Every structure is written in structure tokens, then in C-alpha cells.
C-alpha positions as CSV (number, residue, x, y, z in Angstrom):
1,M,-0.1,0.0,0.0
2,S,1.3,3.4,-0.8
3,D,0.5,7.1,-0.1
4,S,-0.2,10.1,-2.4
5,R,3.7,10.5,-2.6
6,G,4.1,7.0,-3.7
7,M,5.8,6.1,-0.3
8,L,5.0,2.6,1.1
9,T,2.8,2.8,4.3
10,P,2.9,0.0,6.8
11,M,-0.1,-2.3,7.1
12,T,-2.0,-2.5,10.2
13,E,-0.3,-4.6,12.7
14,Q,-1.9,-8.0,13.7
15,P,-3.0,-8.0,17.3
16,A,-0.6,-9.9,19.5
17,P,-2.2,-13.3,20.7
18,Q,-3.3,-13.5,24.2
19,L,-2.1,-17.0,24.6
20,A,1.5,-18.0,25.1
21,P,3.3,-19.2,21.8
22,I,3.1,-22.7,23.3
23,T,0.6,-24.0,25.8
24,V,0.6,-27.8,27.0
25,V,-2.8,-29.3,27.8
26,T,-2.8,-32.4,29.9
27,G,-5.6,-34.9,31.3
28,T,-7.2,-38.1,30.9
29,E,-10.8,-36.9,30.7
30,E,-11.5,-36.2,27.0
31,L,-14.4,-33.8,27.7
32,L,-12.5,-31.7,30.2
33,V,-9.5,-31.6,27.8
34,E,-11.9,-30.4,25.0
35,R,-13.4,-27.7,27.2
36,A,-9.9,-26.5,28.1
37,V,-8.8,-26.5,24.3
38,R,-12.1,-24.4,23.4
39,R,-11.4,-22.1,26.4
40,L,-7.9,-21.3,25.3
41,I,-8.9,-20.7,21.7
42,R,-11.5,-18.2,22.9
43,Q,-8.6,-16.6,24.9
44,S,-6.7,-16.1,21.6
45,G,-8.6,-12.8,21.3
46,D,-10.1,-13.1,18.0
47,D,-13.6,-14.4,17.1
48,Q,-12.5,-15.3,13.5
49,V,-9.2,-17.0,14.7
50,E,-8.0,-19.5,12.4
51,V,-7.8,-22.9,14.0
52,H,-5.8,-26.0,12.6
53,D,-6.5,-29.0,14.5
54,R,-4.2,-32.0,13.9
55,D,-3.2,-35.3,15.0
56,V,0.4,-34.9,15.9
57,V,1.5,-38.3,14.4
58,A,0.1,-36.9,11.0
59,V,2.4,-33.8,11.3
60,K,4.9,-33.6,8.3
61,S,8.3,-31.8,8.2
62,G,7.9,-28.3,7.6
63,E,4.3,-28.2,8.2
64,L,4.1,-26.3,11.5
65,G,6.0,-23.4,9.8
66,V,3.1,-23.1,7.2
67,L,0.2,-23.7,10.0
68,T,1.7,-21.0,12.1
69,S,2.1,-18.4,9.5
70,P,-0.6,-15.5,10.0
71,S,-2.8,-14.9,7.1
72,L,-3.1,-11.3,5.7
73,F,-6.7,-10.9,7.0
74,G,-7.0,-13.0,9.9
75,G,-5.5,-13.0,13.4
76,P,-2.8,-15.2,14.7
77,P,-3.6,-18.8,14.1
78,V,-3.9,-21.5,16.7
79,V,-2.6,-24.9,16.1
80,V,-4.0,-27.7,18.1
81,L,-1.7,-30.8,18.2
82,R,-3.5,-33.9,19.7
83,G,-2.1,-37.1,20.8
84,I,1.2,-36.1,22.0
85,E,1.2,-39.3,24.2
86,S,1.2,-41.4,21.1
87,L,4.7,-40.3,20.1
88,V,6.3,-43.5,21.4
89,Q,6.6,-45.9,18.6
90,S,9.6,-46.3,16.5
91,N,8.6,-45.7,13.0
92,D,9.3,-43.1,10.3
93,A,5.8,-41.2,10.7
94,V,6.5,-40.8,14.6
95,A,10.1,-39.8,14.2
96,E,9.2,-37.2,11.6
97,A,6.5,-35.9,13.8
98,V,8.8,-35.7,16.9
99,D,11.5,-34.0,14.9
100,E,9.1,-31.4,13.6
101,V,7.6,-30.6,17.0
102,M,10.9,-30.4,18.7
103,S,12.3,-28.2,16.1
104,Y,9.3,-25.8,16.5
105,I,9.5,-25.7,20.2
106,K,13.1,-24.5,20.0
107,S,12.0,-21.6,17.8
108,P,8.3,-20.9,18.0
109,S,6.4,-18.3,16.1
110,P,5.6,-15.4,18.1
111,D,2.5,-14.7,15.9
112,A,0.8,-18.2,16.6
113,C,-0.5,-20.2,19.3
114,V,0.3,-23.9,19.4
115,L,-1.5,-26.1,21.8
116,L,0.1,-29.6,22.8
117,V,-2.5,-31.9,23.9
118,H,-1.1,-34.7,26.1
119,G,-3.8,-37.4,27.1
120,G,-1.9,-39.0,30.0
121,G,0.6,-41.8,30.2
122,N,4.5,-41.9,29.6
123,G,4.5,-41.4,25.7
124,G,5.6,-38.0,24.5
125,R,7.5,-37.0,27.6
126,A,10.4,-35.7,25.8
127,V,8.2,-33.3,24.0
128,L,6.5,-32.0,27.3
129,T,10.1,-31.7,28.9
130,A,11.4,-29.6,25.9
131,A,8.2,-27.5,26.0
132,K,8.5,-26.7,29.7
133,K,12.2,-25.8,29.3
134,A,11.1,-23.5,26.5
135,G,8.7,-21.6,28.8
136,A,5.4,-23.1,27.7
137,T,2.4,-22.6,29.8
138,Q,0.4,-25.4,31.4
139,E,-3.1,-26.2,31.4
140,N,-3.8,-29.3,33.5
141,T,-7.0,-31.1,33.7
142,P,-7.6,-33.9,36.3
143,T,-5.9,-37.0,35.7
144,L,-7.8,-39.7,37.9
145,K,-6.8,-43.3,38.3
146,K,-8.3,-44.6,41.7
147,A,-12.1,-45.5,41.7
148,G,-12.7,-43.4,44.7
149,E,-11.1,-40.4,43.2
150,I,-13.2,-40.8,40.0
151,R,-16.4,-41.0,42.0
152,Q,-15.6,-37.9,44.1
153,H,-14.7,-36.1,40.9
154,R,-17.9,-37.0,39.2
155,R,-19.9,-35.7,42.3
156,Q,-18.1,-32.4,42.2
157,F,-18.5,-32.3,38.5
158,V,-22.3,-32.7,38.7
159,K,-22.4,-29.8,41.4
160,D,-20.3,-27.6,39.2
161,E,-22.5,-28.3,36.2
162,F,-25.7,-27.4,37.9
163,R,-23.9,-24.4,39.6
164,A,-22.9,-23.1,36.1
165,A,-26.5,-23.7,34.8
166,G,-27.9,-21.6,37.9
167,C,-29.7,-24.6,39.2
168,A,-29.4,-25.9,42.8
169,I,-29.4,-29.8,43.5
170,T,-29.5,-31.8,46.6
171,P,-26.6,-34.2,47.8
172,Q,-28.9,-37.1,47.5
173,A,-29.8,-36.1,43.8
174,V,-26.1,-35.9,42.9
175,E,-25.6,-39.4,44.3
176,T,-28.4,-40.8,42.6
177,L,-27.5,-39.1,39.2
178,V,-23.9,-40.5,39.3
179,E,-25.2,-44.0,40.2
180,A,-27.9,-43.9,37.5
181,V,-25.7,-42.5,34.6
182,G,-22.5,-43.9,35.3
183,T,-18.9,-42.7,35.2
184,N,-18.8,-41.5,31.6
185,L,-18.4,-37.8,31.9
186,R,-20.1,-37.0,28.6
187,D,-23.1,-39.0,29.7
188,I,-23.2,-37.1,33.0
189,A,-22.8,-33.7,31.3
190,G,-25.7,-34.5,29.1
191,A,-27.9,-35.6,31.9
192,C,-27.0,-32.5,33.9
193,S,-27.9,-30.3,31.0
194,Q,-31.2,-32.0,30.5
195,L,-32.2,-31.9,34.1
196,A,-31.1,-28.3,34.6
197,A,-33.1,-27.3,31.4
198,D,-36.2,-29.0,32.4
199,K,-36.2,-27.9,36.1
200,Q,-38.4,-24.7,36.2
201,E,-38.0,-23.6,40.0
202,G,-36.8,-24.9,43.2
203,K,-33.9,-27.2,44.3
204,L,-33.5,-30.5,42.0
205,D,-33.9,-33.4,44.2
206,E,-33.7,-37.1,44.0
207,S,-37.3,-37.5,42.9
208,D,-36.5,-35.3,39.7
209,V,-33.5,-37.6,39.0
210,L,-35.5,-40.8,39.4
211,R,-38.2,-39.4,37.1
212,Y,-35.7,-39.5,34.2
213,Y,-33.2,-42.2,35.3
214,G,-35.0,-44.4,37.9
215,G,-35.4,-47.1,35.4
216,R,-31.7,-47.5,34.8
217,A,-30.4,-51.0,35.8
218,E,-27.8,-49.7,38.2
219,V,-30.4,-47.7,40.3
220,R,-32.6,-50.9,40.6
221,T,-29.7,-53.0,41.8
222,F,-28.7,-50.5,44.4
223,D,-32.3,-50.2,45.7
224,V,-32.3,-54.0,46.2
225,A,-28.9,-53.8,48.1
226,D,-30.1,-51.0,50.3
227,R,-33.3,-53.0,51.3
228,I,-31.3,-56.1,52.0
229,V,-28.6,-54.7,54.2
230,A,-31.3,-53.0,56.2
231,S,-32.7,-56.4,56.7
232,H,-35.9,-55.8,54.7
233,T,-35.4,-59.0,53.0
234,A,-38.9,-59.6,51.6
235,E,-39.0,-56.1,50.2
236,G,-35.6,-56.6,48.7
237,L,-36.6,-59.9,47.2
238,G,-39.5,-58.4,45.6
239,L,-37.5,-55.7,44.1
240,Y,-35.0,-58.1,42.7
241,R,-37.6,-60.2,41.1
242,H,-39.2,-57.1,39.5
243,A,-35.8,-55.9,38.2
244,R,-35.1,-59.4,36.8
245,E,-38.4,-59.3,34.9
246,S,-37.3,-55.9,33.5
247,G,-34.2,-57.4,32.2
248,T,-31.6,-56.1,34.7
249,P,-28.4,-58.1,34.0
250,L,-27.6,-60.7,36.7
251,V,-23.9,-59.4,37.2
252,L,-25.0,-56.0,38.5
253,F,-26.7,-57.4,41.5
254,P,-23.5,-58.7,43.2
255,A,-21.6,-55.6,42.4
256,A,-24.2,-53.4,43.9
257,M,-24.2,-55.6,47.0
258,A,-20.5,-55.5,47.4
259,R,-20.4,-51.9,47.2
260,T,-23.2,-51.4,49.5
261,L,-21.4,-53.9,52.2
262,R,-18.1,-51.8,51.7
263,Q,-19.9,-48.7,52.7
264,V,-21.4,-50.5,55.7
265,A,-18.0,-51.8,56.7
266,W,-16.4,-48.4,56.3
267,V,-18.9,-46.8,58.5
268,A,-18.9,-49.6,61.1
269,T,-15.2,-49.9,61.4
270,A,-14.5,-46.1,61.6
271,P,-12.5,-45.0,64.7
272,R,-14.9,-44.0,67.5
273,G,-15.8,-40.3,67.5
274,A,-15.0,-40.0,63.6
275,S,-17.3,-37.5,62.1
276,A,-19.3,-38.0,58.9
277,T,-16.7,-35.6,57.3
278,D,-13.8,-37.6,58.5
279,I,-15.2,-40.8,57.1
280,A,-16.1,-39.2,53.8
281,N,-12.7,-38.0,53.3
282,A,-11.1,-41.4,53.9
283,T,-13.6,-43.2,51.6
284,D,-15.4,-42.4,48.3
285,M,-18.6,-41.8,50.3
286,P,-20.4,-38.5,50.3
287,E,-21.2,-37.1,53.9
288,W,-25.0,-37.6,53.5
289,K,-24.4,-41.2,52.5
290,V,-22.2,-41.7,55.7
291,R,-25.1,-40.3,57.9
292,S,-27.6,-42.7,56.3
293,V,-25.5,-45.7,56.5
294,R,-24.8,-45.1,60.3
295,D,-28.2,-46.3,61.3
296,V,-27.7,-49.5,59.3
297,A,-23.9,-50.1,60.3
298,R,-24.6,-50.1,64.1
299,H,-26.7,-53.3,63.5
300,W,-23.7,-55.2,61.6
301,T,-21.1,-57.0,63.4
302,E,-17.7,-58.2,61.9
303,A,-18.8,-61.7,61.8
304,G,-21.9,-60.8,60.1
305,L,-20.1,-58.7,57.4
306,V,-17.6,-61.5,56.7
307,A,-20.6,-63.9,56.2
308,A,-22.3,-61.5,54.0
309,I,-19.2,-60.7,51.9
310,R,-18.5,-64.5,51.4
311,A,-22.1,-64.9,50.2
312,V,-21.6,-62.1,47.7
313,A,-18.4,-63.7,46.3
314,E,-20.0,-67.0,46.0
315,A,-22.9,-65.6,44.2
316,D,-20.7,-63.7,41.8
317,A,-18.6,-66.8,41.0
318,A,-21.8,-68.7,40.5
319,I,-23.3,-66.4,37.8
320,K,-19.8,-66.0,36.1
321,G,-19.5,-69.9,35.4
322,G,-18.5,-71.2,38.8
323,G,-20.7,-74.1,38.5
324,E,-24.0,-72.9,39.7
325,A,-26.8,-74.3,37.3
326,D,-29.4,-71.7,38.5
327,A,-27.9,-68.2,38.6
328,D,-31.3,-66.8,39.9
329,Y,-31.3,-69.2,42.7
330,A,-27.8,-68.3,43.6
331,L,-28.7,-64.6,43.7
332,E,-31.8,-65.2,45.9
333,R,-29.8,-67.3,48.2
334,M,-27.2,-64.5,48.3
335,L,-30.0,-61.9,49.1
336,I,-31.4,-64.1,51.9
337,T,-28.0,-64.8,53.4
338,V,-27.0,-61.1,53.5
339,G,-30.3,-60.0,55.1
340,R,-29.9,-62.8,57.8
341,S,-26.2,-61.8,58.4
342,R,-27.2,-58.5,59.7
343,T,-28.8,-60.1,62.7
344,G,-26.2,-62.9,63.1
345,A,-28.7,-65.6,62.1
346,A,-26.9,-66.6,58.8
């Protein structure tokens, strides 16, 4: 561009990216990682930002130089390189990708933002180390391995989803939702979105969750287990038979019973004077569940718990091919034995 005197005038400068030239995004939860990536892209400061989303193993030599070059009319580009953890195999494609990424890290473009997405594990550690040494910023999402940690995180995730939607939810409803929907985070997020959208006023409670998800097999099996450990055996057997007629898989019943008995054992064996908060922090139980189990746990003895847990193990083996001809009979025997164990009659 030139002025009236024929002199060249500088083009308007591109706005500097609000993101660092390189950001490492880590985590094993796909949904949380995806949300983090979207949030970072929004932080780039341009609604029309050009985004290049690539599987890192498919990146060829010289490609990052092209992808990170700003266009004449757009803002600084954002390049998302996914699967850094997959840079572990010894083949030509991986070697080429590693060389390209490592070379870029040594001399990143100041006019672009590159997001290195690592899904957990030991793969790609050399790339992460190089990025850290180069001053890359870090965006860490939860990396969870233990079952207790995962369940605690799911509960907090549900609370956060409803809080973000401006909807209150009771602790019992949180637990019921996690039990009903399972631990898949996308499924939980979808359930939260639906329930929050449909709740017109007031606090969302357990009955609201059950209206949508009470028919789920997991909920029915935990209902059975709760009745049995409280020694309401006849009621528990009735629920069991109804659930079986509805097609609930056999394998879910021993699993539900085992988890319920573990909760009883945790509460029954807690140190004298331990608060519900203390027990909740030491287990994967929410505080309200600790308080509700306490009334049941005081009627259980150590010998009763041993007998009940043994009955569950035997039933589980029977329905998984341990030689029991009638799996339904094995499960009913388990329910009766557990119910009797609470009073020491088994």
C-alpha cells in the first residue's frame, strides 16, 4: 500500500495473541481436555481466529511453519496438536513428527499459538520436557486413576455443572445421578444439561433424577442392596424379582451388594468419634451417605459382614460360570444370606 507521494505505508499490525506461543494441555478426561482447548482458543482474542486441528503423528516436516504463519486478513492462528502421548512408537511417521515438533519448540512463532494436547501416560515425555524448558504455559485437567477419586470427581463435576446452569441440586440427587448415569463424563454432562433445562424452579432433588433415570439398571440394583442390608429382605427380594423381569443383568446385583457392604464396613469400622466428614474424606462416600448408613451399620457385626461378603463372592462366582446351574437361585440365596447376616442368623 502507498500514499499520495508513492511512499510505502505499513500495514495495520496484527494483534498480539493473548495465548502464549506454546501451551501444554494435559489430562485423561476427554471432555475436560476438549473444554480446556475451546476455552484457550477463545482466549486467543479473535472471534475469527483460524484454528488448525491436527493429530500430531500426521504432522509432516515443515508443516508447522506453514500452519503457524498468520494470514493477511486473519488474526494469529491457533494450532492444536493432539495425541502427544502417542509419540512413542519407533517408526518413520512418529520420528518425523517428533523432529518437527521439537524443532518448532526450539523456535516458536511469536505470531501463533500452539496447543500441545497430552492425554496421559508416559508417551511424548520428551516433547513435554522440551516445551517446559522453552517456557510453555501449562493447562492441567484432572488425571484420575483410583475409583474413589473418580467417583468424588464425578460428584463435584455434577455440582459444578448445575451451579454453572444456575440450578441448585441436593446431595442425594447428586449421588443418585452418578449411580444412574455411570462414570462416563459426557453422559453425566448430558444428563445435567437435560435436568437443569427441564427444572423450572426450586432445588432439584432425588425424585427429579429418578423421574428420568430411575429405570436404569444400576439404580434398581442399588435399591435392592439398600433394602437387604437394612434387613428388609422380603421387600428386597420383591424388588429383585421385578428388576429381573425388567431385564436387569445378573452381574449387576453382586456388584451393587458388594459396594453397599463396603460402605457399611467403612462406617462400622471407623474410629470412635469420627465425624461424617472424616469418614467421607477417607472413603469415596459423600457425607450424607455416611450419615444414612450409620443407622444401618450399628446393627452389623464383623462376623456378619464376613458372612455377607462371602455370600456375595459365591454368588458372583456362580453367575460367572463357577458351576451354579441356576444363577437366579444363587442370587436369591445371596440376598437371603446377606439379610440374615445383619442379625447374626446366617
